[in-house]
N, C-alpha and C positions, 0 to 999 in steps of 0.2 A: 970846825963844828963838832959839837959833842952829841953823840947818839943819846936819845931819850930812853929812859927805862919804861917798862910796861906800866908802872904806877904813874909816872909823869904823863905818858900818853893818855891813859884813862882819865886822869884828872882834867886834862885839856878837853877831851871829848865830852865829859860830863858838863863842863862849863859851856861848851858850844850847845849841847842839848838843852840846857837850861835857858840860854839866850833864844834858841830857836822856838822853844815851847812858849816863851813869853810873847814872841811875835805872833804865834798861832792863836794864843788865847786873846790877845788884843784885837786880832782881825777875824775872829770866828772861823779859823781854818781847821779843818778836820785832819788829824794825823793819827798814826798808831805805830808803836814799835813793831818791827817785823823780823822775819827770818830768825837767825840765831839770837838776836837781841830780845825778841819776844819770848823765844824759848828760854833764854837765860832768866828773864823776868819771872816766868812761871815756875821753872824748875829750881832756880838758884836765887831768885829775888835780886838778881844783879847779873854781871857778866858771867857767861860760861867761863869757868876757871882758865881755860886755855885759849880763850878768844881775845881779840884785841881791836874790835871795831864796834860801831853803832850804826844800825840800819833803821830807817824810818820809811813808812809808806804813806802816801797821800792820794786820795782820789784826784784824777787829772784836773778837774776844775780848781781844786784847792792848791794843787801843785803849781799851776800856772799863775794863780793869784799870789802865791808866795814869792815868785820871781819879781812881781811888781812892787810888793810892799816891804821886802826884807832889806833892812839897813842896819849896819853895825860898824862901830869904830875898831873892833878887835878881830872881826871875822869877815871873810869875803865869800859871797855866793858865786859859784862857778856853774855855768851851764853852756849849752852849745853855741851861744853867741860869743863866747870867749875864744880868742885866737889860740890854736893849738890844744884846745880842750876837746876830747873826742869821746867822752862818755855820754850816753843818752839819758842821764839822770843828773840830779844836782849833787854837788859836794859843797859843804860849807866848811871852809878851811881857816885855821888859826894863822894870823898874820906874822907871828914871830917864830914860826918853825918851818921845816921843810920836809917834804916826802921824797924819798928816792926809791925807784923801782920801775917795773914795766908800766908804761903808760904815762910816766911823769918826767921823761927826759927833756921835753920841750916846754913844760909849763911848771911854774913854781906854786905849789899848793902845800900848805902846812898840814899838821895833824887835822883830821877832818871827820865829819860824819856824812853818811850817804842818805839822800832823800830820793826815794823811788816812786815814780808815778804809778797809779793803779788805773789801768785802761779796761775798756769794755771788750768782752768777747761778743762775736755775732751770735744771734739767737738760733740760726739754722745749723745743724751739725755739719753738713757738707761745707758750709762757709767757714766753720771753725777750723776744719782741717786745712783748707786753702790758706786761711789767714795765718795759721801757725807755721805753715811751710814757708811763706814769704818772710815771716819774721825770723825763722830759723836760718834761712839763707843769708839775710842781711846781718844777723848777729855773727854768723861764722865769718862773713867777709870783713866785719869790723875787727875781729880779734885774730884772724888767721895769720896776719903779718907778724904777730908776736910768737907764733909757734916755731919750735925747732924740732925737726924730725928726730925721733928716738932711734937709737942704734938697733933696737929690737924690732922695729917695724920692717915690713917687707919692702923690697926694692920698688915694687909697683906703688905701694902706698907713699913711699918717700918721693917718688917721681911725681905722683898726683899732687901731693902737698906742695912740692916745689913749683909746679906749674900754676897751681891756684894762688900761691903767694906772689908769683910774678904778675899774674893777671890783676890780682888785688892791688898790687903796688902802683898800677897805672890809674887807679881810681882814687881821688882825694878822700881821705878819711872823713872830712867834714861832709862831703856829699853823701857818703854811706850813712853816717849818723843822722843826718837830717832826713834822709829817706826812711830810715828805721823809725824815727819819731813820728813822721807823717803816717806811716803804715800802722803803728801801734795806736794812734789816736783817731783812727778812721771812724770808729763807732762811738756813739754818745754814751758817756758814763751815766748820765742822768736817766737815760731811757733803757738801759740794759738790765738783764736779770742776773748775769754772771760777769765777773771781772777778775783781774789779777795783774801781777807784775809781769808785763809782757816784754819790757825793754831789756831786762837783765835777770830774769827769774829762771824757774825750773820748768818752763814750758807748761804742759798740761797739769802738772802738780799745783800750778798756780790757779787753776780753774776753781773758783769759789762763788757761792751765792753772794750777791752784792751786799747783803746785810753784814757779812764778815768785815767789810771795810767801812760801814757807816754806823753800825751799832757799837758804840765804844764805851769803855769804862776805865777808871784808873787802875793801874797795876804798879807794884813796887819794883823799882830798879835802882840798886845801889842806894844813893842818898836822897831819893825823891820818889814821887808818884807821877807817872806819865800815862798817857792814854794808850790802851791796848784794845784789841778786838774783844768784844763781849763773848763772841763765839770762837775764842782762841782754840778750842778743842778741834773744831773742823779744820781751821787753817793749819795748825801745827801737825795734825794727823795726816793731812794731805802731803805736807812737805817731808815729815820725818817718820811717819808711822807711829810706833810706840815711843813717843817723844819723852816720856818720863824715865825711860830706861837709858842709863848711861852707855855710851859706846865702849867698845874694848879699849883698853889702855893704849894700845898701839895707835889708835885713831884719834887720841886726844891731843891734837896739835892744831895750830893755826894753819889756814890754807892761804894766807896772804903773804906774798913775797915782796914786802916793802919794808923800809926802815925809815925812822923819823929822827930829825936832828933839830937842835936849836940853831937859829940863824946866827 
């Protein structure tokens, strides 16, 4: 197998994005670029120069309709119904390539884009805190088995992490991910005032008025125009602060520990 270059990876991702948006347009599904992808669209009109992925967000009702209507000869939609798939969001993968890295040992997914559901926050502040705590615990349980204790950590922290990993290993990952999804979709998106990416986001930094995810407009990204939040300033400010300011050069690197290969 030959490892793909960054340019080859991005070309495949953009082809998947084009296919995905055509399905959304045909079926009247709402979506928006999100996270670093939306930041890239606003600040760079394309990829952040050191980034290598594409993230999309969809209100939960549209996200679940996508699962029902998406069909493609070249790409495959992966969700929690797939055996050995343990992410609480959708990946649409290229059929003629392969991803290698943490989380991909038991399932074959090619170069892909991520589709993240936007779920409702409860309206009562006390309920928000409890809801976030449950989600935080389930997310930690989902990923803790991939952690390796650092040499610099205290013996007590290493012991605690080792015990947690052992307990976590007794619970099937599929059970945890299904419980996480069930918890995140507890409140109705259509009836809420605030929402966010609960399954895989930045916790309370994701807390936004619902219009951030429903009032959309086209934004430029690389070779096309795709939907983005009309109020991208609120969304990006919550996530990144002064998002138009470039980070220090030492921080300009990808955070994804995966590699992609031709089959």
